[in-house]
RODO-2510 file (C-alpha; in nm, 4 decimals, decimal comma):
residues 50
     n   res          X          Y          Z
     1     m     0,4310    -4,8626    -3,2535
     2     p     0,0526    -4,8292    -3,2959
     3     t    -0,1339    -5,0627    -3,5273
     4     t    -0,3005    -4,9375    -3,8440
     5     r    -0,6394    -4,9723    -3,6750
     6     e    -0,5260    -4,7657    -3,3746
     7     s    -0,3795    -4,4981    -3,6039
     8     v    -0,7043    -4,4724    -3,8004
     9     l    -0,9160    -4,4504    -3,4841
    10     a    -0,6866    -4,1836    -3,3370
    11     a    -0,7075    -3,9760    -3,6568
    12     l    -1,0862    -4,0169    -3,6765
    13     h    -1,1235    -3,9226    -3,3096
    14     a    -0,9170    -3,6067    -3,3662
    15     r    -1,1298    -3,5091    -3,6678
    16     l    -1,4578    -3,5616    -3,4783
    17     q    -1,3577    -3,3518    -3,1742
    18     p    -1,4784    -3,0174    -3,3210
    19     l    -1,8349    -3,1509    -3,3656
    20     a    -2,1077    -3,0528    -3,1235
    21     a    -2,1656    -3,4202    -3,0381
    22     l    -1,9669    -3,5661    -2,7499
    23     t    -1,6957    -3,7931    -2,8923
    24     l    -1,5495    -4,0680    -2,6717
    25     r    -1,3001    -4,3522    -2,7221
    26     d    -1,3556    -4,6979    -2,5763
    27     e    -1,6171    -4,5809    -2,3275
    28     v    -1,9395    -4,7448    -2,2151
    29     l    -2,2745    -4,5941    -2,3047
    30     p    -2,3579    -4,3240    -2,0491
    31     e    -2,6913    -4,3112    -1,8675
    32     r    -2,7850    -3,9927    -2,0483
    33     i    -2,7060    -3,9014    -2,4062
    34     p    -2,6346    -3,5303    -2,4602
    35     a    -2,8875    -3,3345    -2,6672
    36     a    -2,6163    -3,2610    -2,9253
    37     g    -2,5571    -3,6347    -2,9747
    38     l    -2,2959    -3,8926    -2,8849
    39     i    -2,0256    -4,0724    -3,0841
    40     i    -1,8334    -4,3630    -2,9295
    41     l    -1,5371    -4,5055    -3,1180
    42     a    -1,4579    -4,8576    -3,0008
    43     m    -1,1610    -5,0738    -3,0893
    44     a    -1,3310    -5,4073    -3,0226
    45     n    -1,2999    -5,7055    -3,2488
    46     q    -1,5856    -5,9451    -3,3244
    47     a    -1,4583    -6,2158    -3,0869
    48     s    -1,4723    -5,9852    -2,7834
    49     r    -1,8324    -5,8828    -2,8593
    50     r    -1,9739    -6,2311    -2,7998
***
């Protein structure tokens, strides 16, 4: 069963898909950012960012 955080991120990702900007989940920053923009949704907690 997905956590609340995972459920929210999945719903947000689905809602952002129709935008012109490229929307990714848990991906690293690409070398080039598309002209239309880029949105990366990450499920990292503060401890893993250090």
